[in-house]
Backbone as a chain_set.jsonl record, in Angstrom:
{"seq": "MYKYILFDLDGTLTDPKLGITSCVQHALRKFGIEEPDRDRLEPFIGPPLSDSFREFYGFDEEKIQQAITYYRERFSTIGLFENEIYPGILQMLKELQESGRHLAVASSKPTVFVTQILEHFRIYSYFEVIVGSELDGTRGKKEEVVEEALRQLLHGTERRADVVMVGDRKFDIEGAKAYHIDSVGVAYGYAAHGELEAAGADVIVETVEELGKMLMR", "coords": {"N": [[90.198, 115.495, 44.855], [89.148, 114.812, 41.993], [89.853, 113.718, 39.212], [89.117, 112.2, 36.858], [86.362, 111.294, 35.749], [83.76, 108.853, 35.505], [80.811, 109.424, 33.841], [78.09, 107.624, 33.643], [75.169, 107.481, 31.257], [72.015, 107.131, 31.207], [69.477, 108.46, 33.282], [71.078, 109.327, 34.533], [72.727, 111.737, 32.906], [70.612, 112.244, 31.18], [67.193, 111.627, 30.768], [66.28, 108.51, 29.312], [63.231, 108.379, 29.841], [60.98, 107.97, 28.868], [61.743, 107.159, 25.52], [62.776, 104.535, 25.942], [60.999, 103.135, 28.049], [58.405, 102.964, 25.758], [59.777, 101.571, 23.876], [60.251, 98.811, 24.839], [56.974, 98.643, 25.306], [57.121, 97.831, 22.731], [58.469, 95.871, 21.989], [57.19, 94.208, 23.641], [55.002, 93.785, 23.088], [55.404, 92.054, 20.578], [54.978, 90.245, 21.515], [52.59, 89.529, 22.6], [52.195, 90.277, 24.64], [50.711, 93.159, 26.305], [51.557, 95.739, 28.016], [49.922, 99.035, 29.311], [50.673, 101.103, 31.202], [53.506, 102.804, 32.035], [55.103, 102.677, 33.863], [55.559, 101.254, 35.529], [57.603, 99.873, 33.8], [60.597, 101.089, 34.371], [62.385, 99.765, 35.592], [63.656, 98.492, 33.7], [65.923, 100.633, 32.514], [68.691, 101.386, 33.329], [69.825, 98.817, 33.498], [71.486, 95.997, 30.949], [69.337, 94.794, 28.467], [69.301, 91.916, 27.873], [69.381, 91.207, 30.481], [67.411, 92.371, 31.883], [64.134, 91.244, 30.345], [65.092, 88.438, 30.965], [64.429, 88.372, 33.843], [61.878, 90.095, 34.984], [60.176, 89.047, 32.935], [60.78, 86.28, 32.748], [61.637, 85.658, 30.263], [63.291, 82.721, 28.159], [66.611, 82.11, 26.472], [66.446, 82.35, 23.246], [64.496, 83.885, 22.81], [64.861, 85.811, 24.376], [67.068, 87.379, 23.256], [65.061, 87.955, 20.745], [63.662, 89.66, 21.061], [64.839, 91.581, 21.889], [65.78, 92.154, 19.358], [63.18, 92.994, 18.988], [62.657, 95.012, 20.187], [64.669, 97.467, 19.445], [64.441, 97.678, 16.556], [62.426, 99.468, 17.204], [64.115, 101.778, 18.577], [66.729, 102.398, 17.531], [65.456, 103.914, 15.229], [63.531, 105.784, 16.692], [62.806, 105.969, 19.383], [65.377, 106.238, 20.686], [65.717, 108.972, 19.797], [63.444, 110.109, 21.896], [63.664, 111.551, 24.614], [65.358, 113.612, 27.555], [67.566, 115.764, 28.161], [68.978, 116.64, 31.044], [67.934, 119.124, 33.495], [70.492, 121.561, 33.899], [72.552, 119.813, 33.122], [74.407, 119.977, 31.189], [75.938, 122.964, 31.192], [77.015, 122.143, 33.806], [78.81, 120.083, 32.201], [80.171, 121.372, 30.484], [81.67, 123.391, 33.104], [82.979, 121.33, 34.325], [84.935, 120.6, 31.872], [86.739, 122.914, 31.51], [87.843, 123.318, 33.765], [89.342, 121.499, 34.128], [89.348, 118.373, 34.631], [89.058, 115.214, 33.382], [86.759, 113.888, 31.283], [84.341, 110.686, 31.041], [81.719, 108.456, 29.22], [80.575, 105.712, 30.298], [77.974, 102.888, 29.684], [75.65, 100.937, 29.749], [74.198, 100.671, 27.344], [74.091, 100.172, 24.346], [77.34, 101.008, 22.728], [77.128, 102.779, 19.335], [74.517, 103.689, 20.192], [74.817, 104.944, 22.067], [76.814, 107.237, 21.03], [74.833, 108.352, 18.78], [73.317, 109.799, 20.983], [74.784, 111.117, 22.562], [75.137, 112.959, 20.138], [72.948, 113.927, 19.354], [72.256, 115.849, 21.583], [73.638, 117.362, 21.739], [76.756, 117.052, 23.993], [78.505, 115.475, 23.309], [81.378, 116.251, 22.639], [82.127, 116.558, 25.23], [83.215, 114.595, 26.042], [85.916, 112.514, 26.258], [86.619, 109.949, 26.856], [84.595, 107.421, 25.134], [82.086, 104.298, 25.831], [80.437, 101.896, 25.798], [78.529, 98.999, 25.436], [78.098, 96.622, 22.848], [76.531, 95.859, 19.813], [75.943, 92.666, 19.735], [75.581, 91.833, 21.677], [78.422, 91.206, 23.476], [80.469, 92.907, 25.471], [78.626, 93.947, 28.094], [78.101, 93.945, 30.335], [77.774, 96.28, 33.083], [80.312, 95.812, 34.478], [82.876, 95.112, 32.391], [82.451, 97.683, 31.252], [82.778, 99.065, 32.577], [85.945, 98.601, 32.904], [86.805, 99.021, 29.881], [86.857, 101.795, 29.689], [88.083, 102.558, 31.383], [90.494, 101.302, 30.961], [90.922, 102.641, 28.397], [90.991, 105.907, 29.196], [92.766, 106.148, 31.594], [95.067, 104.828, 30.145], [96.536, 102.554, 32.185], [98.312, 104.08, 33.818], [97.596, 106.497, 36.153], [96.399, 107.388, 39.223], [94.019, 104.798, 40.747], [92.617, 106.224, 42.681], [92.052, 108.764, 41.732], [90.401, 108.851, 40.03], [86.083, 108.617, 39.766], [83.462, 106.9, 39.298], [79.623, 107.996, 37.862], [76.176, 107.296, 38.376], [73.025, 106.517, 38.191], [71.84, 103.965, 39.009], [72.447, 100.703, 40.94], [73.839, 99.053, 39.467], [75.67, 100.603, 38.765], [77.523, 101.581, 40.94], [77.937, 98.742, 41.258], [79.644, 98.548, 39.574], [81.686, 100.329, 39.72], [83.158, 98.944, 42.489], [84.014, 97.013, 41.506], [86.531, 97.428, 40.089], [87.435, 98.936, 42.343], [87.304, 101.888, 42.124], [86.048, 104.905, 43.021], [82.34, 106.016, 43.57], [79.37, 107.89, 43.179], [76.883, 108.226, 43.662], [73.512, 109.135, 42.128], [70.66, 110.212, 43.066], [68.048, 111.456, 41.789], [68.043, 110.223, 39.492], [66.632, 106.738, 38.341], [66.991, 104.902, 40.279], [65.267, 102.173, 42.478], [63.772, 103.182, 46.226], [66.733, 103.163, 48.052], [68.234, 101.632, 46.951], [70.547, 102.9, 45.475], [71.745, 103.052, 48.589], [72.123, 100.814, 49.267], [74.04, 99.251, 47.667], [76.13, 100.678, 48.28], [76.925, 103.044, 47.8], [79.294, 105.903, 48.028], [79.021, 108.316, 47.699], [76.114, 110.575, 47.569], [73.881, 112.237, 45.889], [71.55, 114.376, 45.136], [70.571, 116.19, 43.714], [71.205, 117.366, 40.371], [72.789, 119.883, 40.101], [73.669, 119.683, 43.43], [75.045, 117.398, 42.361], [77.143, 118.834, 40.585], [78.412, 120.663, 42.091], [79.597, 118.466, 44.072], [81.773, 117.476, 42.148], [83.344, 119.083, 41.603], [84.77, 120.544, 43.577]], "CA": [[89.671, 116.051, 43.86], [89.022, 113.817, 40.646], [91.339, 114.175, 37.947], [88.823, 111.349, 35.975], [84.935, 111.576, 35.882], [83.052, 108.401, 34.696], [79.394, 109.281, 34.106], [76.357, 106.822, 33.245], [74.317, 107.593, 30.481], [70.268, 106.817, 31.269], [68.802, 108.291, 33.955], [72.302, 109.987, 34.814], [72.897, 112.785, 32.14], [69.771, 112.137, 30.216], [65.994, 111.488, 31.139], [65.191, 107.918, 28.633], [62.024, 106.889, 30.312], [59.482, 107.571, 27.831], [62.052, 105.896, 24.854], [62.31, 103.206, 26.49], [59.724, 102.558, 28.304], [57.78, 102.402, 25.033], [60.044, 100.079, 23.159], [59.518, 97.793, 25.712], [56.471, 98.363, 25.023], [56.923, 97.923, 21.295], [58.523, 94.12, 22.329], [56.071, 92.747, 24.504], [53.538, 93.675, 22.318], [55.098, 91.114, 19.816], [54.483, 88.12, 22.369], [51.052, 89.194, 23.03], [51.708, 91.561, 26.708], [50.419, 94.457, 27.009], [51.946, 96.804, 29.774], [50.744, 100.074, 29.094], [51.506, 101.366, 32.609], [54.906, 102.68, 31.785], [55.802, 103.348, 35.254], [56.379, 99.599, 35.768], [59.163, 99.463, 32.76], [61.377, 101.609, 35.339], [63.15, 99.216, 35.805], [64.389, 98.546, 32.625], [66.072, 101.518, 32.47], [69.892, 100.556, 33.521], [70.643, 97.043, 33.53], [71.058, 95.764, 30.032], [68.205, 94.737, 28.328], [69.351, 90.617, 28.379], [68.553, 90.581, 32.335], [65.373, 92.352, 32.342], [63.699, 90.804, 29.988], [64.81, 87.662, 32.09], [64.299, 89.031, 35.178], [60.777, 90.285, 34.939], [59.243, 88.618, 32.224], [60.768, 85.011, 32.54], [62.08, 85.243, 28.727], [64.832, 82.191, 27.68], [67.863, 82.801, 25.663], [65.524, 82.671, 22.66], [62.809, 85.057, 23.34], [65.775, 87.129, 24.935], [67.314, 88.131, 21.479], [63.99, 88.113, 19.502], [62.544, 90.979, 22.34], [65.981, 92.974, 22.125], [65.833, 92.478, 18.218], [61.832, 94.027, 18.714], [63.316, 97.071, 21.05], [66.103, 97.948, 18.549], [63.551, 98.624, 16.143], [61.71, 101.346, 17.009], [64.741, 102.398, 19.252], [67.161, 103.039, 16.625], [64.96, 105.154, 15.032], [62.309, 106.908, 17.655], [63.022, 105.148, 20.449], [66.786, 106.639, 21.291], [65.246, 110.794, 20.524], [62.204, 110.271, 22.88], [64.895, 111.636, 26.034], [65.603, 114.435, 27.347], [68.834, 115.837, 29.139], [68.429, 116.522, 32.667], [68.344, 120.659, 32.978], [71.798, 121.451, 34.247], [74.264, 118.798, 32.965], [75.753, 120.693, 30.044], [76.982, 123.97, 32.402], [77.953, 121.248, 34.206], [80.417, 119.119, 31.867], [80.521, 122.811, 30.555], [82.739, 124.017, 34.339], [84.371, 120.279, 34.144], [85.86, 120.104, 31.631], [86.963, 123.726, 31.591], [88.288, 123.118, 35.051], [90.904, 120.197, 33.548], [89.23, 116.779, 34.655], [89.039, 114.199, 32.256], [85.364, 113.021, 31.412], [84.211, 109.533, 30.041], [80.488, 108.065, 29.357], [80.602, 104.543, 30.395], [76.794, 103.409, 29.614], [75.713, 99.797, 28.827], [73.971, 100.947, 25.633], [74.912, 100.381, 23.136], [77.968, 102.385, 22.206], [76.386, 103.468, 18.785], [73.581, 104.682, 20.141], [74.965, 105.836, 22.976], [76.914, 108.22, 20.29], [73.782, 109.098, 18.411], [72.798, 110.868, 21.851], [75.251, 112.632, 23.017], [75.99, 114.223, 19.662], [72.105, 114.757, 19.468], [72.349, 116.924, 22.827], [75.15, 118.29, 21.396], [77.579, 117.254, 24.596], [79.614, 114.632, 22.247], [82.749, 117.08, 22.897], [82.823, 116.802, 26.244], [84.296, 113.507, 26.825], [87.756, 111.9, 25.71], [86.026, 108.222, 25.602], [82.9, 106.787, 25.016], [82.089, 103.526, 26.102], [78.69, 101.081, 25.999], [78.049, 97.439, 25.061], [78.122, 95.852, 21.36], [74.998, 94.993, 19.332], [75.822, 91.383, 19.495], [75.56, 91.451, 23.364], [79.596, 91.57, 24.423], [80.651, 94.357, 27.296], [77.56, 93.58, 28.657], [77.932, 93.955, 32.232], [78.359, 97.607, 33.757], [81.821, 95.697, 35.426], [83.146, 95.062, 31.885], [81.97, 98.783, 30.852], [83.976, 100.622, 32.999], [86.724, 98.581, 32.83], [87.629, 99.866, 28.942], [86.417, 102.623, 30.269], [89.159, 102.538, 32.347], [91.876, 101.097, 30.46], [91.157, 104.105, 27.285], [91.194, 106.694, 29.814], [93.809, 106.63, 32.092], [95.845, 104.545, 29.859], [97.168, 102.343, 32.51], [99.369, 105.178, 34.59], [97.279, 107.152, 36.668], [96.218, 106.502, 40.155], [92.316, 105.395, 40.78], [91.762, 107.108, 43.383], [91.71, 110.21, 41.267], [88.876, 108.339, 39.268], [85.164, 108.307, 39.935], [82.25, 106.762, 38.381], [78.532, 108.674, 38.527], [75.588, 106.542, 37.769], [72.154, 106.295, 39.266], [71.832, 102.208, 39.398], [73.042, 99.982, 41.253], [75.02, 98.41, 38.338], [76.905, 101.879, 38.198], [78.185, 101.559, 41.812], [78.881, 97.912, 41.598], [80.297, 98.695, 37.945], [82.945, 100.929, 40.404], [83.032, 99.037, 43.526], [84.548, 96.533, 40.872], [87.363, 98.441, 39.74], [88.199, 100.02, 43.098], [87.102, 103.604, 42.285], [84.829, 105.845, 44.015], [81.18, 106.112, 43.229], [78.913, 108.897, 43.515], [74.688, 107.676, 43.525], [72.325, 110.125, 42.291], [69.172, 109.674, 43.354], [67.327, 111.717, 40.512], [67.778, 108.921, 37.833], [65.524, 105.883, 37.887], [67.074, 103.514, 41.07], [64.798, 101.993, 43.749], [64.205, 103.629, 47.421], [67.279, 102.39, 49.345], [69.079, 100.546, 46.223], [72.077, 103.518, 45.71], [72.827, 102.707, 49.906], [72.804, 99.339, 49.181], [74.843, 98.815, 46.752], [77.448, 101.205, 48.617], [77.708, 104.434, 46.985], [80.797, 106.722, 48.596], [78.251, 109.869, 48.083], [74.826, 109.76, 47.194], [73.371, 113.258, 45.86], [69.83, 114.228, 45.621], [70.071, 117.282, 42.331], [72.394, 118.073, 39.013], [73.721, 120.879, 40.67], [74.775, 118.879, 44.177], [76.495, 116.781, 41.546], [78.029, 119.848, 40.096], [78.555, 121.594, 43.488], [80.584, 117.679, 44.455], [82.16, 116.941, 41.591], [84.102, 120.036, 41.141], [85.685, 120.342, 45.0]], "C": [[89.838, 114.957, 42.299], [88.933, 114.081, 39.864], [90.295, 113.677, 36.877], [87.205, 111.098, 36.131], [84.085, 110.709, 35.028], [81.537, 108.87, 34.01], [78.299, 107.289, 33.079], [76.0, 107.582, 32.122], [72.641, 107.824, 31.227], [70.407, 106.742, 32.334], [70.378, 109.293, 34.963], [72.442, 111.683, 34.182], [71.664, 113.401, 31.607], [68.5, 111.425, 31.085], [65.487, 110.329, 29.96], [63.918, 107.859, 28.518], [61.014, 106.377, 29.431], [60.328, 107.146, 26.107], [61.898, 104.525, 25.124], [61.789, 102.266, 26.806], [58.766, 102.522, 26.976], [58.371, 102.053, 24.116], [60.203, 99.194, 23.585], [58.747, 96.988, 25.472], [55.946, 97.293, 23.566], [57.099, 96.349, 21.264], [57.586, 93.41, 22.722], [54.702, 92.932, 24.084], [53.351, 92.634, 20.753], [55.132, 89.49, 20.35], [53.416, 88.637, 22.485], [51.389, 90.118, 24.204], [51.329, 92.59, 26.066], [50.833, 95.35, 28.197], [51.805, 98.133, 29.181], [50.827, 100.586, 30.574], [53.288, 101.861, 32.269], [55.651, 102.561, 33.312], [56.205, 102.14, 35.742], [56.729, 98.984, 34.987], [59.907, 100.197, 33.533], [62.405, 100.722, 34.824], [64.121, 98.691, 34.801], [65.562, 99.408, 32.21], [67.565, 101.697, 33.334], [70.827, 99.657, 33.13], [70.633, 96.782, 31.59], [69.704, 94.466, 29.69], [67.869, 93.085, 27.824], [68.919, 90.701, 29.796], [67.577, 90.959, 32.058], [64.975, 91.668, 32.004], [63.811, 89.48, 30.436], [64.421, 87.114, 32.891], [62.957, 89.378, 35.115], [59.843, 89.777, 33.984], [59.895, 86.854, 31.958], [61.295, 84.719, 30.978], [63.225, 84.127, 28.641], [65.521, 82.886, 26.533], [67.508, 83.201, 24.342], [65.373, 83.897, 22.254], [63.974, 86.244, 23.585], [65.703, 88.106, 23.278], [66.5, 88.493, 20.14], [63.729, 90.053, 20.021], [63.675, 91.878, 21.967], [66.153, 93.396, 20.163], [64.422, 93.428, 17.782], [62.308, 95.772, 18.899], [63.944, 97.962, 19.846], [65.104, 98.366, 17.382], [62.71, 99.344, 15.419], [62.494, 102.418, 17.776], [65.589, 102.987, 18.436], [66.418, 104.377, 15.562], [63.663, 106.097, 15.42], [63.12, 106.636, 18.598], [64.23, 106.334, 21.536], [66.94, 108.943, 21.47], [64.287, 110.876, 21.165], [63.278, 110.418, 24.182], [65.01, 112.994, 25.824], [67.016, 114.808, 28.336], [68.435, 117.099, 30.484], [68.994, 117.996, 32.671], [69.978, 120.722, 34.476], [73.373, 120.899, 33.825], [74.994, 119.862, 32.048], [76.081, 121.898, 30.895], [77.465, 122.918, 33.232], [79.193, 120.571, 33.895], [81.327, 120.309, 31.02], [82.078, 123.415, 31.439], [83.396, 122.744, 34.095], [85.427, 120.549, 33.474], [86.644, 121.6, 31.539], [88.272, 124.018, 32.125], [90.0, 121.886, 34.859], [90.332, 118.682, 33.824], [88.847, 116.314, 33.01], [87.571, 113.347, 32.25], [85.096, 111.658, 30.681], [82.709, 109.427, 29.541], [80.761, 106.581, 29.561], [79.309, 103.697, 30.58], [76.715, 101.757, 28.902], [74.997, 99.94, 27.949], [74.903, 100.425, 25.012], [75.872, 101.183, 22.187], [77.207, 103.277, 20.641], [75.315, 104.236, 19.098], [73.668, 105.39, 20.92], [75.956, 107.11, 22.154], [76.007, 109.404, 19.368], [73.513, 110.321, 19.842], [72.978, 111.82, 22.365], [75.721, 113.726, 22.073], [74.266, 114.868, 19.819], [71.763, 116.383, 20.66], [73.657, 117.578, 22.88], [76.35, 118.746, 22.209], [78.746, 116.012, 24.204], [80.959, 114.543, 22.685], [83.559, 116.735, 23.732], [83.484, 115.996, 26.501], [84.617, 113.13, 25.894], [87.644, 110.654, 25.57], [84.201, 108.084, 25.672], [82.863, 105.63, 25.152], [81.079, 102.65, 26.038], [78.963, 99.491, 25.357], [78.394, 97.624, 23.126], [76.503, 95.638, 20.917], [75.261, 93.593, 19.364], [76.399, 90.673, 20.918], [77.071, 91.887, 24.056], [79.623, 92.966, 25.03], [78.816, 94.431, 27.487], [76.825, 94.155, 29.55], [78.592, 95.61, 31.98], [80.293, 96.932, 33.869], [82.752, 95.824, 33.731], [83.165, 96.708, 31.054], [83.174, 99.561, 30.868], [85.389, 100.273, 33.286], [87.483, 99.003, 31.37], [87.392, 101.009, 29.225], [87.801, 102.798, 30.339], [90.718, 102.534, 31.396], [91.642, 102.856, 29.013], [91.518, 105.973, 28.111], [92.088, 106.937, 30.633], [95.173, 105.909, 31.715], [97.215, 103.433, 30.531], [97.9, 103.011, 33.706], [99.004, 105.14, 35.688], [96.404, 106.595, 37.401], [94.482, 106.52, 40.449], [91.819, 105.946, 42.198], [91.681, 108.773, 43.261], [90.244, 110.145, 40.089], [87.184, 107.988, 40.335], [84.011, 107.775, 39.481], [80.53, 106.97, 38.769], [77.574, 107.657, 37.899], [74.436, 106.571, 38.882], [70.992, 104.755, 39.444], [72.321, 101.911, 40.372], [74.201, 99.588, 40.591], [76.136, 99.388, 38.557], [77.981, 102.247, 39.642], [78.798, 99.982, 41.982], [79.933, 97.683, 40.554], [82.586, 99.59, 39.408], [83.844, 100.068, 41.088], [84.49, 97.731, 42.816], [86.169, 96.368, 40.328], [88.422, 99.372, 41.219], [88.295, 101.791, 42.76], [86.088, 104.039, 42.935], [83.28, 106.035, 43.742], [80.365, 107.108, 43.415], [77.315, 108.1, 42.424], [73.922, 108.814, 43.161], [70.956, 109.879, 42.006], [68.171, 110.54, 43.158], [66.915, 111.021, 39.475], [66.541, 108.119, 38.783], [66.111, 104.257, 39.778], [66.039, 103.595, 42.754], [64.992, 102.926, 44.886], [65.545, 102.353, 47.911], [68.512, 101.916, 48.05], [70.686, 101.292, 46.503], [73.159, 102.872, 47.569], [73.112, 101.848, 50.02], [73.917, 99.032, 48.678], [76.055, 99.376, 46.96], [77.963, 102.086, 48.33], [77.965, 105.19, 47.946], [79.433, 107.595, 48.734], [76.989, 109.544, 47.308], [74.407, 111.866, 46.63], [72.036, 113.673, 44.94], [69.346, 115.109, 43.852], [71.381, 117.54, 41.449], [73.273, 119.172, 39.984], [74.112, 120.64, 42.314], [75.892, 118.383, 43.532], [77.381, 117.695, 41.442], [79.071, 120.118, 40.768], [80.163, 120.399, 43.735], [81.577, 117.538, 43.618], [84.032, 118.252, 41.08], [85.047, 120.794, 42.523], [86.265, 120.171, 44.549]], "O": [[90.916, 114.553, 41.864], [87.978, 114.749, 39.465], [90.261, 114.401, 35.882], [87.069, 110.385, 37.125], [83.591, 111.196, 34.011], [81.31, 107.841, 33.374], [78.212, 106.405, 32.226], [76.718, 108.577, 32.021], [72.372, 108.908, 31.746], [71.001, 105.824, 32.899], [70.233, 109.77, 36.088], [72.281, 112.668, 34.902], [71.486, 114.616, 31.51], [68.799, 110.7, 32.034], [64.444, 110.672, 29.404], [63.336, 107.453, 27.512], [60.458, 105.302, 29.211], [59.471, 106.774, 25.305], [61.143, 103.661, 24.678], [61.797, 101.101, 26.41], [57.987, 101.616, 27.272], [57.67, 102.091, 23.105], [60.386, 98.305, 22.754], [58.81, 95.765, 25.349], [55.029, 96.493, 23.379], [56.277, 95.596, 20.742], [57.189, 92.309, 22.342], [53.645, 92.463, 24.504], [52.358, 92.383, 20.069], [55.234, 88.336, 19.933], [52.751, 87.601, 22.486], [50.414, 90.743, 24.62], [51.909, 92.781, 24.997], [50.186, 95.46, 29.239], [52.766, 98.675, 28.634], [51.52, 99.686, 31.048], [54.166, 101.002, 32.342], [56.847, 102.333, 33.495], [57.248, 102.055, 36.39], [56.523, 97.771, 34.951], [60.663, 99.245, 33.34], [63.12, 100.909, 33.84], [65.298, 98.484, 35.093], [66.312, 98.818, 31.431], [67.32, 102.42, 34.3], [71.972, 99.635, 32.68], [69.777, 97.394, 30.952], [69.298, 93.569, 30.429], [66.74, 92.751, 27.466], [67.9, 90.078, 30.095], [66.645, 90.171, 31.904], [64.958, 90.744, 32.817], [62.703, 88.944, 30.446], [64.09, 85.935, 33.02], [62.534, 88.241, 35.321], [58.658, 90.052, 34.174], [59.452, 86.236, 30.99], [61.331, 83.558, 30.572], [64.29, 84.56, 29.083], [65.171, 83.863, 25.871], [68.015, 84.255, 23.958], [65.993, 84.687, 21.541], [63.946, 87.359, 23.063], [64.981, 88.863, 22.629], [66.844, 88.989, 19.068], [63.673, 91.139, 19.443], [63.357, 93.041, 21.718], [66.503, 94.486, 19.711], [64.332, 94.217, 16.842], [62.329, 96.866, 18.333], [63.545, 99.08, 19.519], [64.973, 99.586, 17.288], [62.365, 99.687, 14.288], [62.096, 103.58, 17.857], [65.442, 104.209, 18.394], [66.887, 105.486, 15.306], [63.019, 106.867, 14.707], [64.242, 107.142, 18.59], [64.027, 106.937, 22.59], [67.493, 109.75, 22.216], [63.94, 112.057, 21.164], [63.682, 109.382, 24.71], [64.906, 113.614, 24.765], [67.37, 114.008, 29.202], [67.733, 118.108, 30.551], [70.067, 118.296, 32.147], [70.216, 120.094, 35.508], [74.546, 121.225, 34.006], [76.051, 120.433, 32.316], [76.958, 121.439, 31.627], [78.695, 122.932, 33.28], [80.193, 120.393, 34.59], [82.548, 120.343, 30.862], [83.14, 123.747, 30.913], [84.515, 122.889, 33.603], [86.555, 120.729, 33.931], [87.8, 121.189, 31.446], [89.278, 124.539, 31.645], [91.123, 121.725, 35.338], [90.893, 117.777, 33.206], [88.515, 116.883, 31.97], [87.303, 112.406, 32.996], [85.707, 111.53, 29.62], [82.286, 110.573, 29.391], [81.405, 106.201, 28.583], [79.174, 103.537, 31.793], [77.372, 101.361, 27.939], [75.071, 98.868, 27.348], [76.121, 100.279, 25.117], [75.516, 101.827, 21.2], [76.753, 104.401, 20.856], [75.061, 105.284, 18.505], [72.993, 106.418, 20.963], [75.831, 108.167, 22.773], [76.19, 110.612, 19.214], [73.532, 111.536, 19.648], [72.338, 112.828, 22.662], [76.29, 114.779, 22.361], [74.106, 116.001, 20.271], [71.242, 117.482, 20.465], [74.393, 118.092, 23.723], [76.992, 119.776, 22.003], [79.737, 115.795, 24.902], [81.619, 113.553, 23.0], [84.777, 116.56, 23.687], [84.474, 116.253, 27.186], [84.046, 113.196, 24.805], [88.18, 110.024, 24.658], [83.16, 108.556, 26.128], [83.83, 105.232, 24.503], [80.535, 103.174, 27.01], [80.009, 99.298, 24.737], [78.812, 98.579, 22.471], [75.554, 95.322, 21.635], [74.343, 93.135, 18.684], [77.113, 89.714, 21.214], [77.1, 92.704, 24.976], [78.796, 93.876, 24.961], [78.051, 95.106, 26.798], [75.692, 94.62, 29.676], [79.425, 96.038, 31.18], [81.266, 97.532, 33.413], [83.477, 96.817, 33.783], [84.027, 96.816, 30.182], [83.969, 100.177, 30.157], [86.14, 101.119, 33.771], [88.666, 99.325, 31.47], [88.314, 101.551, 28.616], [88.535, 103.148, 29.415], [91.614, 103.363, 31.235], [92.321, 103.883, 29.031], [92.127, 106.912, 27.597], [92.443, 108.114, 30.582], [96.193, 106.051, 32.39], [98.325, 103.291, 30.019], [98.049, 102.26, 34.67], [99.459, 104.324, 36.49], [95.669, 105.688, 37.012], [93.754, 107.513, 40.445], [90.65, 105.997, 42.58], [91.425, 109.658, 44.077], [89.48, 110.977, 39.598], [87.162, 107.3, 41.355], [83.338, 108.75, 39.148], [80.047, 106.342, 39.711], [78.007, 107.082, 36.901], [74.649, 106.627, 40.094], [69.835, 104.631, 39.846], [72.806, 102.861, 40.986], [75.348, 99.731, 41.015], [77.326, 99.073, 38.54], [78.975, 102.967, 39.547], [79.834, 99.786, 42.617], [80.855, 96.869, 40.609], [83.779, 99.349, 39.596], [85.034, 100.06, 40.772], [85.576, 97.562, 43.37], [86.795, 95.313, 40.224], [89.46, 100.033, 41.204], [89.14, 102.62, 43.098], [85.245, 103.27, 43.396], [83.546, 107.234, 43.836], [80.881, 107.553, 44.44], [76.989, 107.737, 41.294], [73.669, 109.558, 44.108], [70.351, 109.473, 41.014], [67.323, 110.639, 44.045], [65.906, 111.076, 38.773], [65.79, 108.625, 39.616], [65.628, 103.162, 40.064], [66.002, 104.423, 43.664], [66.049, 103.557, 44.905], [65.405, 101.14, 48.063], [69.694, 101.906, 48.393], [71.618, 100.863, 47.182], [74.321, 102.523, 47.774], [74.115, 101.543, 50.664], [74.793, 98.505, 49.363], [77.034, 99.027, 46.301], [79.177, 102.269, 48.421], [77.112, 105.339, 48.82], [78.808, 107.571, 49.794], [76.807, 108.555, 46.598], [74.933, 112.682, 47.387], [71.752, 112.962, 43.976], [68.393, 114.878, 43.108], [72.454, 117.891, 41.939], [74.402, 118.966, 40.43], [74.966, 121.452, 42.669], [77.09, 118.583, 43.735], [78.427, 117.583, 42.082], [80.253, 119.983, 40.454], [81.324, 120.805, 43.685], [82.628, 117.427, 44.249], [85.137, 118.132, 40.551], [85.97, 121.567, 42.265], [87.361, 119.891, 45.033]]}, "num_chains": 1, "name": "protein.A"}
C-alpha cells in the first residue's frame, strides 16, 4: 500500500489544454507566429515552458524569457481558469484522504498558479504539501520539484517504498526514478503514444476510476 502519493497537476488532476494552448498562441503571436491548431501545441502541457519554447520553436534564452512573460500575461488572469477537473478526481481524492493516505502535488507549473487552480476546483484541502516551480525559473525541473515535495512530505524518515508519483508525461516518471520511488502513468493525459512505457512507468492506467482502484489497494 502506498501511504504517500505525489500527483502531477496538468493532465493528471485537471485538463488544462484550452488555457495552456491559448496562452502559447498568445505568446507566439507576439513574435509574429500564428498557430491556429491548438492540438499541435499539446506538447507544451507538462514540461517547463522554457524547454518547450526552446525545443519546438528554437528560441534563444532572451526570446524564451520574453515568451514566458507574454504567456503569463494571459495565463495569470484568464488561462489558469480555462481548465477542467477530470471527472472522478474529487471522489478519488476524498477516498484516499479518508483512508489515511498523505497526498501532495508536485507540478512544474509555478506554485502560485498551482495553488489558485487547486482552490478554484475546491481540492486544495486534500493536499498536505503543494510544490511547484518559482516564477523566477528556479526549481523548474521535475526532479527538483519531486525532491522538494519528498522533503516536505516525508521529513526524512519514511521509506521510499511507501511513496508513488502519479503523472501523465515522461517527466513525471523520470522525476520519480531520480529519487527511486514508484511511478504510475495515466494514459488519459497528454503523453504521446508509447511515451509512458518508454519512460519506464511501473504501472499505467487508462482511466481515473482505474487509478483510484489501484491507489486504494
